[in-house]
C-alpha positions in Angstrom: 84.4 82.2 -215.4 81.9 79.3 -215.1 80.6 78.9 -211.5 78.9 76.4 -209.4 77.4 77.6 -206.2 75.3 76.1 -203.3 71.9 78.3 -203.9 70.9 77.7 -200.5 71.9 80.2 -197.4 74.9 79.3 -195.4 73.5 81.6 -192.8 72.3 78.3 -190.9 75.8 77.2 -190.7 77.4 80.1 -188.9 78.7 79.5 -185.4 76.5 80.1 -182.4 77.7 82.5 -180.2 80.6 80.9 -177.8 80.9 77.7 -180.3 83.8 77.3 -182.3 84.5 78.9 -185.5 85.9 76.1 -187.1 85.5 78.0 -190.9 85.6 81.3 -189.7 82.5 82.1 -190.8 81.9 85.0 -188.1 84.9 87.3 -190.3 84.3 86.1 -193.8 83.2 89.0 -195.8 79.2 88.9 -197.3 78.4 87.8 -200.9 77.4 85.3 -202.8 79.8 82.6 -202.8 80.9 80.1 -205.4 83.7 77.4 -207.2 85.0 77.7 -210.5 83.3 75.2 -212.5 85.8 72.8 -213.6 83.0 70.7 -216.2 81.2 73.9 -217.3 79.5 72.0 -220.3 77.9 69.0 -218.2 74.3 69.9 -217.7 74.2 68.2 -214.0 73.7 70.1 -211.3 73.3 68.7 -207.5 69.9 69.1 -206.6 69.9 73.1 -204.2 73.0 73.8 -206.0 73.3 76.2 -209.7 75.5 76.8 -212.5 76.3 80.0 -214.1 79.0 82.6 -215.7 80.4 85.3 -213.7 82.3 88.1 -214.7 84.9 90.5 -212.9 86.5 93.6 -214.1 88.8 93.9 -211.1 88.5 91.1 -208.3 90.7 90.6 -205.6 93.2 87.8 -205.9 94.9 86.1 -202.8 95.7 83.0 -201.4 93.6 80.7 -199.5 96.2 80.4 -196.7 100.0 81.9 -197.2 101.2 79.3 -194.8 101.6 75.7 -197.6 101.8 73.5 -194.2 98.6 75.7 -192.5 95.3 74.5 -192.5 92.9 76.2 -194.5 91.2 78.2 -192.2 94.2 79.0 -189.6 95.9 82.9 -188.6 97.3 82.8 -191.8 93.8 82.1 -193.7 92.8 84.5 -196.4 89.6 85.5 -194.4 91.7 86.4 -191.4 94.5 88.0 -193.3 91.5 90.2 -195.5 89.6 91.6 -192.4 92.9 92.3 -190.7 93.8 94.8 -194.0 90.8 96.4 -193.3 91.0 97.2 -190.3 89.3 94.2 -188.6 85.9 94.2 -190.7 83.9 91.4 -190.9 80.8 90.4 -193.0 79.3 93.2 -194.8 81.9 95.6 -193.5 84.4 93.6 -194.8 82.9 93.1 -198.2 81.5 96.9 -198.6 85.2 98.3 -197.5 86.9 95.5 -199.8 84.0 97.5 -202.7 85.0 100.5 -202.0 88.7 99.7 -202.8 87.5 98.8 -205.8 87.5 95.3 -206.4 84.4 93.2 -207.3 85.1 89.9 -206.1 87.2 87.3 -204.4 89.2 84.9 -206.1 91.0 82.6 -203.4 94.4 80.0 -205.2 96.4 77.8 -203.5 100.4 78.0 -203.8 102.5 75.8 -204.9 106.1 76.2 -203.0 107.5 78.8 -205.0 104.0 81.4 -204.2 102.6 80.6 -207.9 99.1 79.9 -208.0 98.1 76.4 -208.5 94.9 76.6 -208.8 91.1 78.7 -208.1 89.0 77.7 -204.3 86.5 80.1 -203.3 85.0 82.8 -205.2 83.3 85.7 -203.7 81.0 87.6 -206.2 81.4 91.3 -204.9 78.9 93.2 -207.3 75.9 93.6 -205.0 78.0 96.3 -203.1 79.1 98.1 -205.6 77.7 101.7 -206.7 76.7 103.0 -209.5 77.4 106.5 -210.8 74.3 107.8 -209.8 74.6 106.2 -206.5 72.3 102.8 -206.7 73.5 99.5 -206.2 74.7 97.9 -209.8 72.7 94.3 -210.4 74.4 90.9 -210.4 76.0 90.4 -213.7 75.7 87.1 -214.6 75.7 85.3 -218.0 73.2 82.5 -218.3 
Protein backbone atom coordinates (compact mmCIF):
# COMPACT_ATOMS: atom_id res chain seq x y z
CA UNK A 1 0.00 0.00 0.00
CA UNK A 2 1.53 3.34 -0.98
CA UNK A 3 1.60 5.82 1.88
CA UNK A 4 2.51 9.38 2.83
CA UNK A 5 3.28 10.43 6.38
CA UNK A 6 4.52 13.32 8.41
CA UNK A 7 7.95 12.16 9.56
CA UNK A 8 7.99 14.58 12.50
CA UNK A 9 6.98 13.19 15.88
CA UNK A 10 3.42 13.97 16.91
CA UNK A 11 4.31 13.70 20.60
CA UNK A 12 4.51 17.48 20.90
CA UNK A 13 0.87 17.69 19.83
CA UNK A 14 -0.39 15.49 22.66
CA UNK A 15 -2.57 17.48 25.04
CA UNK A 16 -1.10 18.75 28.27
CA UNK A 17 -2.66 17.50 31.52
CA UNK A 18 -5.99 19.21 32.04
CA UNK A 19 -6.24 20.40 28.42
CA UNK A 20 -9.01 19.08 26.14
CA UNK A 21 -8.11 15.90 24.24
CA UNK A 22 -9.59 17.03 20.92
CA UNK A 23 -7.98 14.31 18.79
CA UNK A 24 -7.95 11.59 21.47
CA UNK A 25 -4.15 11.62 21.64
CA UNK A 26 -4.22 10.32 25.18
CA UNK A 27 -5.75 7.02 24.13
CA UNK A 28 -4.46 6.52 20.59
CA UNK A 29 -2.24 3.53 19.94
CA UNK A 30 1.47 4.05 19.38
CA UNK A 31 2.88 3.27 15.97
CA UNK A 32 3.85 4.79 12.68
CA UNK A 33 0.87 6.82 11.48
CA UNK A 34 0.31 7.31 7.78
CA UNK A 35 -2.26 8.03 5.10
CA UNK A 36 -2.95 6.15 1.88
CA UNK A 37 -1.09 7.85 -0.97
CA UNK A 38 -3.64 8.41 -3.71
CA UNK A 39 -0.89 9.76 -6.03
CA UNK A 40 1.93 7.23 -5.64
CA UNK A 41 3.60 8.20 -8.95
CA UNK A 42 4.05 11.80 -7.87
CA UNK A 43 7.51 12.52 -6.50
CA UNK A 44 6.41 15.68 -4.70
CA UNK A 45 6.25 15.46 -0.95
CA UNK A 46 5.75 18.35 1.47
CA UNK A 47 8.76 19.22 3.57
CA UNK A 48 9.00 16.93 6.61
CA UNK A 49 6.88 14.24 4.95
CA UNK A 50 7.88 10.93 3.39
CA UNK A 51 6.43 8.48 0.91
CA UNK A 52 6.81 4.74 0.74
CA UNK A 53 5.09 1.41 0.49
CA UNK A 54 3.96 -0.64 3.44
CA UNK A 55 2.63 -4.18 3.35
CA UNK A 56 0.48 -5.61 6.09
CA UNK A 57 -0.04 -9.35 6.35
CA UNK A 58 -2.95 -9.10 8.79
CA UNK A 59 -4.31 -5.59 9.27
CA UNK A 60 -7.18 -4.79 11.59
CA UNK A 61 -9.67 -2.90 9.39
CA UNK A 62 -12.08 -0.83 11.46
CA UNK A 63 -14.47 2.07 10.86
CA UNK A 64 -13.12 5.54 11.54
CA UNK A 65 -16.35 6.18 13.44
CA UNK A 66 -19.33 3.85 13.87
CA UNK A 67 -21.82 6.73 13.88
CA UNK A 68 -22.24 8.12 10.33
CA UNK A 69 -23.51 11.38 11.85
CA UNK A 70 -20.79 11.49 14.50
CA UNK A 71 -17.66 13.57 14.69
CA UNK A 72 -14.39 11.84 13.91
CA UNK A 73 -13.23 11.96 17.53
CA UNK A 74 -16.12 11.12 19.86
CA UNK A 75 -17.25 8.11 21.90
CA UNK A 76 -17.77 6.15 18.63
CA UNK A 77 -14.29 6.79 17.23
CA UNK A 78 -11.94 3.99 16.26
CA UNK A 79 -9.51 5.04 19.00
CA UNK A 80 -12.16 4.90 21.71
CA UNK A 81 -13.65 1.59 20.53
CA UNK A 82 -10.23 -0.03 20.12
CA UNK A 83 -9.18 1.02 23.61
CA UNK A 84 -12.44 -0.34 25.04
CA UNK A 85 -12.06 -3.63 23.16
CA UNK A 86 -8.59 -4.09 24.65
CA UNK A 87 -9.55 -3.42 28.26
CA UNK A 88 -8.99 0.34 28.34
CA UNK A 89 -5.36 0.12 27.27
CA UNK A 90 -3.78 3.24 25.74
CA UNK A 91 -0.68 4.16 23.77
CA UNK A 92 2.08 1.57 23.62
CA UNK A 93 0.18 -0.91 25.80
CA UNK A 94 -2.74 -0.76 23.37
CA UNK A 95 -0.47 -1.28 20.35
CA UNK A 96 1.24 -4.23 22.02
CA UNK A 97 -2.15 -5.80 22.82
CA UNK A 98 -3.35 -5.37 19.23
CA UNK A 99 -0.10 -6.90 17.94
CA UNK A 100 -0.41 -9.82 20.39
CA UNK A 101 -3.91 -10.39 18.98
CA UNK A 102 -2.18 -11.04 15.64
CA UNK A 103 -2.53 -7.74 13.80
CA UNK A 104 0.39 -5.93 12.17
CA UNK A 105 -1.44 -2.73 11.33
CA UNK A 106 -4.63 -0.77 11.79
CA UNK A 107 -6.48 0.56 8.76
CA UNK A 108 -9.42 2.86 9.40
CA UNK A 109 -12.13 3.33 6.78
CA UNK A 110 -15.13 5.59 6.44
CA UNK A 111 -18.44 3.83 5.90
CA UNK A 112 -21.43 4.79 3.80
CA UNK A 113 -24.97 4.65 5.18
CA UNK A 114 -25.10 0.94 4.29
CA UNK A 115 -21.94 0.28 6.34
CA UNK A 116 -19.78 -0.36 3.27
CA UNK A 117 -16.21 1.00 3.22
CA UNK A 118 -15.91 4.17 1.16
CA UNK A 119 -12.28 5.19 1.62
CA UNK A 120 -9.19 4.61 3.72
CA UNK A 121 -8.40 7.09 6.47
CA UNK A 122 -5.82 6.79 9.26
CA UNK A 123 -3.36 3.89 9.03
CA UNK A 124 -1.11 2.75 11.87
CA UNK A 125 1.87 0.49 11.24
CA UNK A 126 2.32 -1.86 14.22
CA UNK A 127 5.07 -4.05 12.82
CA UNK A 128 7.56 -2.68 15.35
CA UNK A 129 5.49 -4.35 18.09
CA UNK A 130 5.56 -7.83 16.55
CA UNK A 131 7.91 -10.46 17.90
CA UNK A 132 9.75 -12.89 15.70
CA UNK A 133 9.89 -16.59 16.63
CA UNK A 134 13.17 -15.86 18.45
CA UNK A 135 11.38 -13.34 20.67
CA UNK A 136 13.09 -10.28 19.21
CA UNK A 137 11.17 -7.41 17.66
CA UNK A 138 10.85 -7.50 13.90
CA UNK A 139 12.15 -4.66 11.76
CA UNK A 140 9.79 -2.37 9.92
CA UNK A 141 8.77 -3.86 6.62
CA UNK A 142 9.02 -1.06 4.09
CA UNK A 143 9.61 -1.24 0.41
CA UNK A 144 11.51 1.51 -1.38
